[in-house]
VOZA-489077 format. One record per residue (C-alpha): residue number from 1; x negated, z negated, y negated. Coordinates in nm, 2 decimals. Last residue first. Layout:
// VOZA-489077
{pt NUM,{X,Z,Y}},
...
This chain:
// VOZA-489077
{pt 120,{4.25,0.84,-1.20}},
{pt 119,{3.87,0.80,-1.23}},
{pt 118,{3.85,0.47,-1.06}},
{pt 117,{4.02,0.62,-0.75}},
{pt 116,{3.77,0.92,-0.76}},
{pt 115,{3.47,0.69,-0.78}},
{pt 114,{3.59,0.48,-0.49}},
{pt 113,{3.65,0.79,-0.28}},
{pt 112,{3.31,0.94,-0.37}},
{pt 111,{3.13,0.61,-0.30}},
{pt 110,{3.30,0.58,0.04}},
{pt 109,{3.22,0.94,0.13}},
{pt 108,{2.85,0.89,0.04}},
{pt 107,{2.83,0.57,0.24}},
{pt 106,{2.99,0.74,0.54}},
{pt 105,{2.75,1.03,0.52}},
{pt 104,{2.45,0.80,0.51}},
{pt 103,{2.57,0.62,0.82}},
{pt 102,{2.63,0.95,0.99}},
{pt 101,{2.28,1.06,0.91}},
{pt 100,{2.13,0.74,1.05}},
{pt 99,{2.34,0.77,1.36}},
{pt 98,{2.23,1.13,1.42}},
{pt 97,{1.86,1.03,1.38}},
{pt 96,{1.87,0.76,1.64}},
{pt 95,{2.11,0.92,1.88}},
{pt 94,{1.93,1.25,1.88}},
{pt 93,{1.59,1.11,1.94}},
{pt 92,{1.73,0.89,2.22}},
{pt 91,{1.90,1.19,2.39}},
{pt 90,{1.60,1.41,2.36}},
{pt 89,{1.58,1.67,2.09}},
{pt 88,{1.48,2.04,2.14}},
{pt 87,{1.73,2.07,2.43}},
{pt 86,{1.96,2.33,2.29}},
{pt 85,{2.24,2.07,2.27}},
{pt 84,{2.01,1.83,2.08}},
{pt 83,{1.89,2.09,1.83}},
{pt 82,{2.25,2.19,1.77}},
{pt 81,{2.36,1.83,1.71}},
{pt 80,{2.08,1.78,1.46}},
{pt 79,{2.17,2.11,1.29}},
{pt 78,{2.53,2.00,1.26}},
{pt 77,{2.44,1.65,1.14}},
{pt 76,{2.23,1.81,0.87}},
{pt 75,{2.53,2.02,0.76}},
{pt 74,{2.73,1.70,0.72}},
{pt 73,{2.45,1.56,0.50}},
{pt 72,{2.44,1.87,0.30}},
{pt 71,{2.81,1.86,0.24}},
{pt 70,{2.80,1.50,0.14}},
{pt 69,{2.51,1.57,-0.10}},
{pt 68,{2.73,1.84,-0.25}},
{pt 67,{3.01,1.59,-0.30}},
{pt 66,{2.76,1.34,-0.44}},
{pt 65,{2.67,1.60,-0.71}},
{pt 64,{3.04,1.67,-0.79}},
{pt 63,{3.13,1.30,-0.81}},
{pt 62,{2.85,1.23,-1.06}},
{pt 61,{2.94,1.54,-1.26}},
{pt 60,{3.30,1.42,-1.27}},
{pt 59,{3.19,1.08,-1.39}},
{pt 58,{2.98,1.24,-1.66}},
{pt 57,{2.63,1.38,-1.74}},
{pt 56,{2.49,1.27,-1.40}},
{pt 55,{2.15,1.11,-1.40}},
{pt 54,{2.21,0.90,-1.08}},
{pt 53,{2.38,1.21,-0.93}},
{pt 52,{2.05,1.39,-0.93}},
{pt 51,{1.89,1.12,-0.72}},
{pt 50,{2.17,1.16,-0.47}},
{pt 49,{2.12,1.53,-0.48}},
{pt 48,{1.75,1.50,-0.40}},
{pt 47,{1.83,1.25,-0.12}},
{pt 46,{2.07,1.49,0.06}},
{pt 45,{1.86,1.80,-0.01}},
{pt 44,{1.59,1.67,0.23}},
{pt 43,{1.82,1.70,0.53}},
{pt 42,{1.97,2.03,0.43}},
{pt 41,{1.64,2.21,0.38}},
{pt 40,{1.45,2.05,0.67}},
{pt 39,{1.75,2.10,0.90}},
{pt 38,{1.75,2.47,0.82}},
{pt 37,{1.37,2.48,0.88}},
{pt 36,{1.43,2.30,1.22}},
{pt 35,{1.68,2.56,1.33}},
{pt 34,{1.44,2.85,1.26}},
{pt 33,{1.10,2.72,1.35}},
{pt 32,{1.09,2.58,1.70}},
{pt 31,{0.74,2.59,1.85}},
{pt 30,{0.82,2.27,2.04}},
{pt 29,{0.50,2.07,1.95}},
{pt 28,{0.41,2.20,1.60}},
{pt 27,{0.74,2.33,1.47}},
{pt 26,{0.95,2.06,1.62}},
{pt 25,{0.71,1.78,1.53}},
{pt 24,{0.66,1.89,1.17}},
{pt 23,{1.03,1.93,1.13}},
{pt 22,{1.09,1.59,1.27}},
{pt 21,{0.84,1.44,1.03}},
{pt 20,{1.02,1.60,0.74}},
{pt 19,{1.36,1.49,0.87}},
{pt 18,{1.23,1.13,0.91}},
{pt 17,{1.09,1.13,0.55}},
{pt 16,{1.42,1.27,0.42}},
{pt 15,{1.61,1.00,0.61}},
{pt 14,{1.39,0.73,0.44}},
{pt 13,{1.47,0.89,0.11}},
{pt 12,{1.84,0.89,0.19}},
{pt 11,{1.84,0.53,0.30}},
{pt 10,{1.66,0.42,-0.02}},
{pt 9,{1.89,0.61,-0.26}},
{pt 8,{2.19,0.49,-0.06}},
{pt 7,{2.08,0.12,-0.07}},
{pt 6,{2.01,0.12,-0.45}},
{pt 5,{1.86,-0.22,-0.52}},
{pt 4,{1.90,-0.31,-0.89}},
{pt 3,{1.56,-0.29,-1.07}},
{pt 2,{1.40,-0.62,-1.16}},
{pt 1,{1.28,-0.69,-1.52}},
């Protein structure tokens, strides 16, 4: 039996891996601990919340969990921007991880909108 492909689950897990590796890099090579720890928390929470949403107790719970994932993803984008503007990330590093976060955010928003329209 083949499991249906879940693009958002896969993308958010890959993003969490990148965030974890970025945290290790920033703390080891740049001696940056505060901003990167905030990014680690929000960036890894996205995938965890998406996983939680898969076991939601209701449609409203599903939307609620994804809404929190949306907030965490947007917060991650904030920390990424701040790390870039304070010169901890190069332009190419920033563009790469920022575009990945933005893509995930757009997918989450789309699912929430679709779910809400089906709910009414």
